[in-house]
C-alpha positions in Angstrom: 55.2 124.4 13.1 57.6 121.5 11.6 56.5 118.0 11.7 59.4 115.2 10.2 58.5 111.8 9.3 61.3 109.2 10.3 63.3 108.2 8.1 63.0 104.8 6.3 65.7 102.2 7.8 67.7 101.9 5.2 69.0 105.4 5.3 69.8 104.9 9.4 73.1 104.8 8.3 73.5 107.3 6.7 71.1 109.6 9.7 74.0 108.1 12.2 76.1 109.9 10.2 74.5 113.3 9.6 73.3 113.1 13.9 77.5 112.7 14.5 77.9 115.9 11.4 75.1 117.4 13.1 76.7 117.6 16.2 80.4 119.0 14.8 79.1 121.8 13.4 77.4 123.0 16.2 80.6 122.8 18.1 81.8 125.1 15.1 79.3 127.0 15.6 79.9 128.0 19.1 83.5 127.6 19.5 84.9 130.9 19.3 82.0 131.8 21.9 83.5 132.0 25.7 84.5 130.0 28.5 85.4 126.0 28.2 84.1 123.1 29.6 87.7 122.1 30.9 87.5 125.4 33.5 86.2 125.6 37.2 82.2 126.3 37.4 82.1 129.8 37.6 82.1 131.3 41.1 79.7 134.9 41.3 80.1 138.0 42.7 78.2 137.0 45.7 80.1 133.6 46.3 77.6 131.3 44.6 78.4 128.9 41.9 76.8 129.7 38.9 75.0 126.9 36.8 73.2 127.5 33.2 70.8 124.6 32.8 69.0 124.3 29.2 65.8 123.1 29.5 62.5 122.4 27.8 59.4 123.5 30.6 57.3 120.2 31.0 56.4 118.6 34.1 58.7 116.5 33.9 61.3 118.8 35.3 59.1 121.3 37.2 61.1 120.3 40.1 64.3 122.1 39.0 62.5 125.6 38.6 60.1 124.5 41.5 63.7 124.1 43.8 64.8 127.5 42.7 61.4 129.3 43.4 61.7 127.7 46.7 65.4 128.9 47.8 66.7 125.2 47.7 69.5 125.4 44.9 70.6 129.3 46.3 70.9 127.2 50.4 73.5 125.0 48.1 75.6 128.3 47.4 74.3 127.6 43.6 72.6 130.5 41.4 71.2 128.8 38.7 70.3 130.3 35.2 67.7 128.0 33.0 67.7 128.6 29.3 64.8 127.9 27.2 66.3 124.9 25.5 67.7 122.6 22.7 66.7 119.6 24.4 67.6 116.6 23.0 69.6 118.4 19.9 72.8 118.0 18.4 72.9 122.1 19.9 71.9 121.3 23.1 75.4 118.8 23.0 77.5 121.5 21.4 76.5 123.8 24.2 77.9 121.3 27.2 80.8 120.5 25.3 81.8 124.0 24.7 80.7 125.7 28.2 77.8 127.5 27.2 75.7 125.7 29.5 77.1 124.0 32.4 73.7 120.6 32.1 70.8 120.4 29.9 67.9 118.1 30.2 67.2 115.7 28.3 65.4 112.6 27.0 67.8 109.7 27.9 68.9 108.5 24.2 70.2 111.7 23.6 73.5 110.7 25.9 74.7 106.9 24.5 73.9 108.7 20.7 76.3 111.5 21.7 78.7 109.2 22.9 78.5 106.6 20.2 79.4 109.7 18.4 82.0 110.5 20.0 80.6 112.9 22.1 81.8 112.7 25.8 78.5 113.9 28.2 77.2 111.6 31.0 74.1 111.5 32.6 74.3 113.3 36.1 71.2 112.8 37.6 67.7 111.4 36.5 64.5 113.6 36.7 61.2 111.3 36.5 60.4 107.6 36.8 57.8 106.3 34.3 54.9 104.3 36.4 51.2 103.0 35.8 48.2 103.9 37.8 44.5 104.2 38.1 45.0 108.4 39.1 46.1 108.2 35.4 49.9 107.6 34.0 52.6 110.0 33.4 53.5 108.8 30.3 50.3 108.2 27.8 49.4 107.0 24.0 46.2 109.1 23.5 43.8 108.4 20.5 40.5 110.0 19.6 37.8 108.0 21.2 36.0 106.5 18.2 39.6 104.8 17.1 39.4 101.4 16.3 42.9 101.0 18.0 42.4 99.4 20.7 46.2 97.8 21.8 49.8 99.3 20.8 49.7 96.2 18.2 47.1 97.8 16.0 49.3 100.6 15.6 51.0 98.8 12.7 50.6 100.6 9.6 49.3 104.0 11.7 50.7 107.3 11.7 52.2 108.3 15.8 53.3 111.7 17.1 56.0 111.9 19.0 58.1 114.4 20.2 61.6 114.4 18.6 63.0 111.4 15.6 65.4 108.8 17.1 64.1 109.6 20.6 63.0 107.8 23.7 59.4 108.2 22.7 59.7 106.5 19.8 62.2 104.3 20.3 59.2 103.2 23.6 56.1 103.4 20.7 57.9 100.7 18.7 59.2 98.7 21.3 55.8 98.7 22.6 54.6 97.5 19.6 56.8 94.3 18.9 56.3 93.1 22.4 52.6 93.1 21.7 52.9 91.2 18.5 53.0 94.5 15.7 55.4 95.5 13.5 56.8 98.4 14.7 58.6 98.4 10.9 55.3 99.3 9.9 54.7 102.2 12.2 54.7 106.2 10.7 56.8 108.2 13.5 56.0 112.1 13.0 58.1 114.4 14.5 55.2 117.1 16.1 56.2 119.7 18.7 54.5 117.9 22.1 52.6 121.7 22.0 51.3 121.2 18.5 51.1 117.2 19.1 47.5 118.1 21.0 45.9 120.0 18.1 47.6 117.7 15.1 45.3 115.3 17.4 42.2 116.5 17.5 42.6 117.9 13.5 42.9 113.9 12.8 46.4 114.5 11.0 47.7 111.3 13.3 46.1 108.8 14.5 47.7 108.7 17.9 50.2 110.6 20.3 52.7 110.0 22.4 52.7 112.4 25.0 53.0 113.5 28.3 52.2 115.9 30.7 50.3 118.5 31.0 49.7 117.9 27.6 47.5 114.4 28.1 45.7 115.5 30.3 44.6 118.2 28.0 42.8 115.6 25.8 41.9 113.3 28.3 40.0 115.7 30.7 38.3 117.1 28.2 36.6 114.3 26.5 36.6 112.3 23.4 40.1 110.4 23.7 41.7 108.2 25.3 45.1 106.4 26.6 46.1 103.6 24.6 48.3 102.8 27.9 51.9 103.5 29.0 54.4 103.1 26.0 57.3 103.4 28.4 56.4 101.1 30.8 55.3 98.7 27.7 58.1 99.0 26.8 61.0 99.1 29.4 58.9 97.8 32.7 57.6 99.7 35.4 59.9 102.5 36.8 62.3 103.5 34.3 63.7 106.5 33.9 63.5 108.6 30.5 64.2 112.2 31.9 67.5 112.9 32.5 70.2 115.8 33.1 73.0 115.5 31.0 76.4 117.1 31.6 80.4 116.9 29.6 82.1 114.9 31.4 85.6 117.4 31.0 83.2 119.7 33.2 81.8 117.1 35.6 85.6 115.4 36.0 87.0 119.5 36.5 84.2 119.9 39.0 83.4 117.0 41.0 83.0 119.0 44.6 80.5 121.4 42.6 78.6 118.4 41.3 78.1 116.6 44.6 76.6 119.7 46.4 74.3 120.5 43.1 73.1 116.4 43.7 72.3 117.1 47.1 70.4 120.5 46.3 68.7 118.4 43.4 67.8 115.7 45.8 66.2 117.9 48.4 64.6 119.5 45.5 63.1 116.7 44.6 61.6 115.7 47.8 60.0 119.2 48.1 58.5 118.4 44.9 57.2 115.0 45.8 55.8 115.9 48.6 54.0 119.6 47.5 51.5 118.7 44.3 50.0 121.6 44.7 53.0 123.8 44.3 54.4 121.8 41.2 50.9 122.4 40.0 51.4 125.9 40.1 54.7 126.1 38.8 53.6 123.8 35.8 51.3 126.5 35.0 53.5 129.0 35.1 56.5 127.4 33.1 54.4 125.9 30.6 51.6 128.0 30.3 49.1 125.0 30.4 45.1 126.1 31.9 44.7 125.1 35.6 41.5 123.7 35.3 43.8 121.3 33.7 46.6 120.8 35.4 44.3 120.9 38.8 43.4 117.0 37.4 46.3 115.5 35.5 48.4 113.0 37.7 52.1 114.6 38.3 55.2 112.8 37.9 57.0 110.7 40.1 60.2 112.7 40.7 63.4 111.2 41.1 67.1 111.5 41.9 70.7 109.4 41.1 70.7 107.4 37.9 68.7 104.4 37.2 71.7 102.4 35.5 69.0 99.6 34.9 67.1 101.9 32.7 70.5 103.0 31.0 71.6 99.9 30.4 68.4 98.9 28.6 68.1 102.0 26.5 71.5 101.8 25.2 70.7 98.0 24.0 67.2 99.2 22.9 69.0 101.8 20.1 71.7 99.1 18.7 68.6 96.8 18.6 66.5 99.8 16.3 70.0 100.4 14.9 70.1 104.0 16.6 74.0 102.9 17.1 76.1 100.5 15.7 77.3 99.3 19.8 76.2 100.3 22.6 78.5 102.6 25.1 80.0 101.1 28.2 77.3 102.3 31.1 80.5 103.7 32.9 81.1 106.1 29.5 77.5 107.7 29.9 76.9 107.9 33.4 78.8 110.1 35.9 80.4 107.3 38.2 79.6 109.2 41.6 76.1 110.1 40.6 74.0 107.3 43.1 72.2 104.6 42.2 68.4 106.4 42.2 67.5 105.5 45.6 63.4 107.1 45.5 62.5 104.6 42.9 61.4 101.8 45.6 58.2 104.0 47.9 56.0 106.2 45.5 55.2 109.5 46.4 52.4 111.2 48.3 50.1 108.1 48.6 50.7 107.4 44.6 49.0 103.8 43.9 51.2 102.3 41.4 50.4 99.4 39.2 53.6 97.0 39.3 
């Protein structure tokens, strides 16, 4: 188990330098490997286009695994290789830029951070949108039932576990605290992997966790814990997009026909996932190892395709506000111009009841 504490604000500039250095070292580490991102996409002996996608198994990207299982990507001419992932790490960006992978599942803040550091990656499509619902939220900040934390403002002076520092999760927690008139500078943030957060909260090592499914459900359905709400919707408003697929700008620009076809397949996989909740639950159990009884009760993601450009711009501005980057890159620098706007944010799937 590896936990990391958020850097003191006085060291944030040196932390940005460290991020850029880590990216550069990651590029040097894999530079000798085969393939470059400027080459055309690989075609297999069977005539399929091969894409290697770096992913982290969570409910948020179950439509990828489900689309592969259902043969959707193959029908569009793709052989998809999923490799368990680096997530939003510098190594993931380095692998993209060196052509070791073509796409990577990431949280959205990784892309403006990489571009601001001089590494050209772009958002290709969104994965899910946030929502608040009587049926349960997509994201939750969970505290023990007996905790005196009753609002995001009460996180002032407390310790909150998030999946990664300088990420979507700590950014939205801090902004939710600010919007509730708390002091975000007094919130102690620890990086704890999703799979370790449940134990950390149960053992009292942190006061709260910012998490997603199926991890939140394991706490909330078992009793003894409650959700404070969705920090993402509190910080960004409803229907923002936290999770995305990113690719290197050179690969995307070199292979526009491949990417257009991929987005068609992605759209079909997204629709299938939204329309088949039990298949999604089975996929979550298989890919995450979560107990079937917990997955049976959890609120499922609202899967989307295309790019939510409103969210992307807002995230980049908040990253400047919280000194993650010096200047927000232009939207067209970190989003693929040919990717459509996220068109499936209007109507909730499966009759999902959503708070506006």
